[in-house]
NUDREN-661354 format. One record per residue (C-alpha): x, y, z; residue in one letter. Coordinates in Angstrom, 1 decimal, decimal comma. Layout:
<atoms>
X|Y|Z|A .
...
</atoms>
This chain:
<atoms>
0,0|0,0|0,0|M .
2,9|2,4|0,6|K .
3,3|3,0|-3,1|N .
-0,4|3,1|-4,0|T .
-2,0|6,5|-4,9|Y .
-5,4|7,5|-6,0|V .
-6,1|10,4|-8,3|I .
-9,8|11,6|-8,2|I .
-11,0|13,8|-11,0|M .
-13,5|16,4|-9,7|A .
-13,4|19,3|-12,1|G .
-16,4|18,6|-14,5|G .
-19,6|20,6|-14,6|V .
-21,9|17,7|-15,4|G .
-24,1|19,6|-17,9|T .
-26,3|16,7|-18,7|R .
-27,5|16,7|-15,2|F .
-28,8|20,3|-15,2|W .
-30,5|22,0|-13,4|P .
-29,2|20,2|-10,4|I .
-25,6|20,3|-11,7|S .
-24,5|23,9|-12,1|R .
-21,2|25,5|-12,9|T .
-20,8|26,8|-9,2|D .
-22,0|23,5|-7,7|F .
-21,6|20,5|-10,1|P .
-23,1|17,1|-9,4|K .
-20,1|15,5|-7,7|Q .
-20,7|17,9|-4,7|F .
-24,3|16,8|-4,4|H .
-25,9|14,1|-2,4|D .
-27,7|12,8|-5,6|V .
-28,8|9,4|-4,1|L .
-30,0|10,8|-0,8|G .
-27,5|8,7|1,2|T .
-26,3|11,7|3,3|G .
-23,0|11,8|1,4|K .
-22,1|13,5|-1,7|T .
-20,7|11,6|-4,8|L .
-17,2|12,9|-4,0|L .
-17,4|11,8|-0,4|Q .
-18,6|8,3|-1,5|Q .
-15,7|8,2|-4,1|T .
-13,0|9,1|-1,4|V .
-14,5|6,6|1,1|E .
-14,5|3,9|-1,6|R .
-10,7|3,8|-1,5|F .
-10,4|3,1|2,3|E .
-8,1|0,2|2,6|G .
-6,7|0,6|-1,0|V .
-4,3|3,4|-0,1|C .
-3,5|5,7|2,9|P .
-5,7|8,8|3,0|Q .
-2,6|11,0|2,5|E .
-2,1|9,3|-0,9|H .
-5,5|10,5|-2,3|I .
-5,2|13,5|-4,6|Y .
-8,2|15,4|-6,0|I .
-7,8|17,3|-9,3|V .
-10,4|20,1|-9,8|T .
-11,0|23,6|-11,0|S .
-9,9|26,5|-8,8|Q .
-13,5|27,6|-8,1|E .
-14,2|24,3|-6,3|Y .
-11,3|24,4|-3,7|K .
-13,6|25,5|-0,8|E .
-16,2|22,9|-1,7|L .
-13,6|20,2|-1,5|I .
-12,1|21,5|1,7|Q .
-15,6|21,5|3,3|T .
-16,6|18,1|2,0|Q .
-13,1|16,3|2,5|I .
-11,6|18,2|5,4|P .
-8,9|15,6|6,1|A .
-7,0|16,5|2,8|L .
-3,9|18,8|3,0|Q .
-3,6|21,6|0,5|D .
-1,0|19,6|-1,4|D .
-3,6|16,9|-2,1|Q .
-6,0|19,3|-3,8|I .
-4,6|20,1|-7,3|L .
-6,2|23,2|-8,9|L .
-6,5|23,6|-12,6|E .
-6,7|27,2|-13,9|P .
-8,5|26,1|-17,1|H .
-10,5|23,0|-18,1|R .
-8,3|21,0|-20,5|R .
-10,1|17,6|-20,5|N .
-8,6|14,5|-18,7|T .
-5,1|14,1|-20,2|A .
-3,5|17,2|-18,7|P .
-5,2|16,8|-15,4|C .
-4,0|13,3|-15,0|I .
-0,5|14,3|-16,3|A .
-0,4|17,0|-13,7|Y .
-1,3|14,7|-10,8|A .
1,0|11,8|-12,0|C .
4,1|14,0|-12,4|Y .
3,5|15,6|-9,0|K .
3,2|12,2|-7,3|I .
6,3|10,9|-9,3|A .
8,3|13,8|-7,9|S .
8,1|12,3|-4,5|I .
7,6|8,6|-5,3|N .
9,1|7,3|-8,6|P .
7,7|3,9|-7,7|H .
4,1|5,1|-7,4|A .
1,3|2,8|-8,5|N .
-1,7|4,9|-9,4|I .
-5,5|4,6|-9,7|V .
-7,3|7,3|-11,6|V .
-11,1|7,6|-11,0|A .
-13,9|10,2|-11,7|P .
-15,6|11,7|-8,7|A .
-19,1|11,3|-10,0|D .
-19,6|7,6|-10,5|H .
-21,9|5,2|-8,7|I .
-20,4|1,9|-7,4|I .
-23,0|-0,2|-5,6|L .
-20,8|-3,2|-4,7|K .
-17,9|-1,5|-3,0|E .
-16,0|-4,4|-1,7|E .
-16,1|-6,1|-5,2|V .
-14,8|-2,8|-6,5|F .
-11,9|-2,8|-4,1|R .
-11,0|-6,4|-5,0|D .
-11,1|-5,5|-8,6|T .
-8,8|-2,5|-8,1|I .
-6,4|-4,7|-6,1|R .
-6,2|-7,1|-9,0|I .
-5,3|-4,3|-11,4|A .
-2,8|-2,8|-9,0|L .
-1,1|-6,2|-8,7|G .
-0,7|-6,3|-12,4|A .
0,6|-2,8|-12,9|T .
3,0|-3,0|-9,9|R .
5,6|-4,9|-11,9|N .
4,4|-4,8|-15,5|E .
4,6|-2,0|-18,0|N .
1,0|-2,0|-18,9|I .
-1,9|0,6|-18,8|L .
-5,0|-1,0|-17,3|V .
-8,6|0,0|-17,5|T .
-11,8|-1,4|-16,0|L .
-14,3|-2,8|-18,3|G .
-18,0|-3,2|-17,1|I .
-19,9|-6,3|-18,3|Q .
-22,6|-4,6|-20,5|P .
-26,3|-5,3|-19,6|T .
-27,9|-3,5|-22,6|R .
-26,8|-2,0|-26,0|P .
-26,3|1,4|-24,5|D .
-25,2|4,1|-27,1|T .
-24,0|6,6|-24,3|G .
-20,9|4,6|-23,3|Y .
-17,6|3,9|-25,0|G .
-16,8|0,2|-25,6|Y .
-13,6|-1,8|-25,3|I .
-13,0|-5,0|-27,3|Q .
-10,6|-7,5|-25,6|Y .
-8,8|-10,6|-26,6|I .
-10,9|-13,5|-25,1|P .
-8,6|-15,8|-23,1|D .
-8,4|-17,2|-19,5|K .
-6,3|-14,4|-18,1|L .
-7,7|-12,0|-15,5|T .
-6,0|-9,0|-17,1|V .
-6,9|-9,2|-20,7|K .
-5,2|-7,5|-23,7|K .
-7,3|-4,8|-25,3|V .
-7,9|-5,0|-29,0|K .
-9,8|-1,8|-29,8|S .
-11,8|1,2|-28,3|F .
-15,0|2,4|-29,9|T .
-16,6|5,8|-28,8|E .
-20,4|5,8|-28,2|K .
-21,5|3,6|-31,1|P .
-24,9|3,8|-32,9|H .
-27,6|1,3|-31,8|L .
-27,0|-1,3|-34,5|E .
-23,3|-1,5|-33,7|L .
-23,9|-1,6|-29,9|A .
-26,2|-4,6|-30,5|L .
-23,4|-6,3|-32,5|K .
-21,0|-5,6|-29,6|F .
-23,3|-7,3|-27,2|L .
-23,8|-10,3|-29,4|D .
-20,1|-10,8|-29,9|S .
-19,4|-11,3|-26,2|G .
-15,9|-9,8|-26,2|D .
-16,9|-6,1|-25,6|F .
-17,3|-4,3|-22,4|V .
-18,2|-0,7|-21,3|W .
-15,3|1,7|-20,8|N .
-15,6|2,7|-17,1|A .
-13,1|5,5|-17,4|G .
-11,1|4,1|-14,4|I .
-7,4|3,7|-15,0|F .
-4,5|1,9|-13,3|I .
-0,8|2,1|-14,0|W .
2,6|2,6|-12,4|N .
3,8|6,1|-12,9|V .
6,8|5,2|-15,1|N .
4,7|3,4|-17,6|T .
2,2|6,3|-17,7|F .
5,2|8,8|-18,3|K .
6,6|6,6|-21,1|T .
3,3|6,5|-22,9|A .
2,7|10,2|-22,4|L .
6,2|11,0|-23,9|K .
5,5|8,8|-26,9|K .
1,9|9,9|-27,7|F .
1,6|13,4|-26,2|Q .
5,2|14,7|-25,9|P .
4,1|18,3|-25,6|N .
2,1|17,6|-22,4|I .
4,9|15,4|-21,1|A .
7,5|18,2|-21,7|E .
5,2|20,8|-19,9|I .
4,7|18,7|-16,7|F .
8,3|17,4|-16,6|E .
9,4|21,0|-16,1|K .
7,3|21,0|-12,8|G .
9,7|18,8|-10,9|D .
11,4|22,0|-9,3|A .
8,0|23,4|-8,4|H .
5,7|20,5|-7,1|Y .
5,1|20,8|-3,3|Y .
6,8|24,2|-3,4|Q .
5,3|27,8|-3,0|D .
6,0|28,2|-6,8|T .
3,7|25,4|-7,9|E .
0,6|27,5|-8,5|E .
2,5|30,0|-10,7|A .
4,1|27,1|-12,6|F .
0,7|25,4|-13,2|I .
-0,8|28,7|-14,5|H .
2,0|29,0|-17,1|R .
1,8|25,3|-17,9|A .
-2,0|25,3|-18,7|Y .
-1,6|28,2|-21,1|Q .
0,4|25,9|-23,3|H .
-1,6|22,8|-22,8|C .
-4,0|21,5|-25,5|G .
-7,4|20,0|-24,5|S .
-7,5|16,3|-25,0|I .
-9,0|13,2|-23,2|S .
-6,8|10,4|-21,8|I .
-8,7|8,0|-24,0|D .
-8,0|9,8|-27,3|N .
-4,5|11,0|-26,1|G .
-3,1|7,7|-25,0|I .
-5,4|4,7|-24,3|M .
-6,6|4,4|-28,0|E .
-3,0|4,7|-29,3|K .
-0,9|2,5|-27,0|A .
-0,4|-1,2|-27,6|D .
0,2|-2,1|-24,0|N .
-3,4|-1,5|-22,8|V .
-5,1|-4,2|-20,8|H .
-8,6|-4,5|-19,2|V .
-10,0|-6,2|-16,1|V .
-13,6|-7,3|-16,6|L .
-15,7|-5,9|-13,8|S .
-19,1|-6,2|-12,3|S .
-19,6|-4,0|-9,3|F .
-22,9|-2,2|-9,9|G .
-21,4|0,7|-11,9|W .
-23,0|3,7|-13,4|S .
-21,3|6,9|-14,6|D .
-24,3|8,8|-13,6|L .
-23,9|10,9|-16,7|G .
-27,7|11,5|-17,3|T .
-31,1|11,8|-15,6|W .
-32,0|8,4|-17,1|K .
-29,0|6,7|-15,6|S .
-29,9|8,1|-12,2|L .
-33,5|6,8|-12,7|Y .
-32,2|3,3|-13,6|E .
-30,3|2,8|-10,5|I .
-32,6|4,5|-8,0|S .
-35,3|2,8|-5,9|E .
-38,8|3,2|-7,4|K .
-42,2|3,5|-5,8|D .
-45,2|1,4|-6,7|E .
-45,8|3,6|-9,8|S .
-42,3|3,1|-11,0|N .
-41,3|6,7|-10,0|N .
-38,1|8,0|-8,5|V .
-39,2|10,8|-6,1|V .
-37,7|13,4|-3,8|E .
-39,6|16,4|-2,3|G .
-42,9|17,3|-0,9|N .
-45,2|15,7|-3,6|L .
-48,8|14,8|-4,4|I .
-48,8|12,6|-7,5|L .
-51,8|11,5|-9,5|H .
-51,8|9,2|-12,5|N .
-48,0|9,7|-12,8|T .
-45,7|6,8|-13,7|T .
-42,1|5,9|-14,8|N .
-40,9|9,4|-13,9|S .
-38,0|10,9|-11,9|I .
-39,0|13,8|-9,8|I .
-36,6|15,8|-7,7|K .
-38,0|18,9|-6,0|M .
-37,0|21,2|-3,0|P .
-38,7|20,3|0,3|E .
-39,9|23,9|0,8|D .
-42,8|23,8|-1,6|K .
-45,6|21,4|-2,3|L .
-45,7|20,1|-5,8|V .
-48,8|18,5|-7,3|V .
-48,4|16,5|-10,6|I .
-51,1|14,8|-12,6|N .
-50,9|12,7|-15,7|G .
-47,2|12,4|-16,5|L .
-45,6|9,2|-17,8|D .
-41,9|8,9|-18,4|G .
-40,8|12,4|-17,4|F .
-38,0|14,2|-15,7|I .
-39,1|17,0|-13,3|V .
-36,3|18,7|-11,5|A .
-35,9|22,0|-9,8|E .
-32,8|23,6|-8,3|Y .
-31,8|27,1|-7,4|D .
-34,5|29,0|-9,4|G .
-34,6|26,7|-12,4|V .
-37,3|24,1|-13,1|L .
-37,0|21,6|-16,0|M .
-39,8|19,4|-17,2|I .
-38,7|17,1|-20,0|C .
-39,5|13,6|-21,4|K .
-37,0|11,0|-20,1|K .
-36,5|9,8|-23,7|D .
-35,6|13,4|-24,8|D .
-32,8|13,9|-22,2|E .
-30,2|14,4|-24,9|Q .
-31,9|17,9|-25,3|K .
-30,7|18,9|-21,9|V .
-27,4|20,3|-23,3|K .
-29,5|22,3|-25,8|E .
-31,7|23,6|-22,9|F .
-28,5|24,7|-21,0|V .
-27,2|26,7|-24,0|A .
-30,5|28,4|-24,3|Q .
-30,6|29,2|-20,5|A .
-27,0|30,6|-20,7|K .
-28,1|33,0|-23,4|E .
-31,0|34,2|-21,2|L .
-28,7|34,6|-18,1|N .
-25,5|32,9|-17,2|P .
-26,7|32,6|-13,6|K .
-29,1|29,9|-14,7|Y .
-26,2|27,5|-15,6|V .
</atoms>
């Protein structure tokens, strides 16, 4: 455990979860499931027993520093990495990996988003330990692949080489396929969903970054004199001005030939959309997911999240999202949830405070 570190990515805005998820208070800082803990708090707790708490690093945007300090008070300032600009996942992961490598060149690292749901946490920890065991001594990049339960077009897919090994060689990545292709993937039996959770030792990551994203590697290599020093913030401000925006999937994982996958089944959801929250939540006798002070008549198959300070009466809805937060009410068919980004763009034009 002494060389195990965890990087949690917590800088996203979660637009598809609007109006609950807002620029100044994104979904990872909400208690979305009504458990008494936010998604970020659940993510941090999930790694208890995997690594020491002082080895957990959270990468986020500067505006969320106080939220993180409030929700995870045990973290030291050096464990909260503040990005001056959003540059997708490759730069944020590079920043954290190079910072950790500067104090421990033998670091074995897990990278995970802050806003995922894991229902079977002990199974998750066991799966992570399997991956860490593989990356401890092997120069491989590992990702977790979720056994698909439906031909979902909202997830990326990983094709692996079917064999008896626990850590399987990856054949290809496919971003969000159309339905016909997703059905073929399910039928073939050698495709899994890409969970966006990565495991590697820091030297293997640095080698891959130098090969496929040499500009990003060069930028963060120059930080060795600044990490954990008073000059780190100024260095990162300069560094991000020269960083392009690219995901870790596009930047490295889809290009490298040493990528492996551990097949996983631990009750995972990336909680990317209202529909995904509906699917994993407990339903009432009318198949509704509800929160708030509600009177419902002839309303079925809907997700309704309203503040407690008002009574809401709903009649005659089937398959809807009804959500209110901080002065914004959205009523939308569940099947039309892809329009949420469109709604956000229109709301921003009306007044930026709405997003």
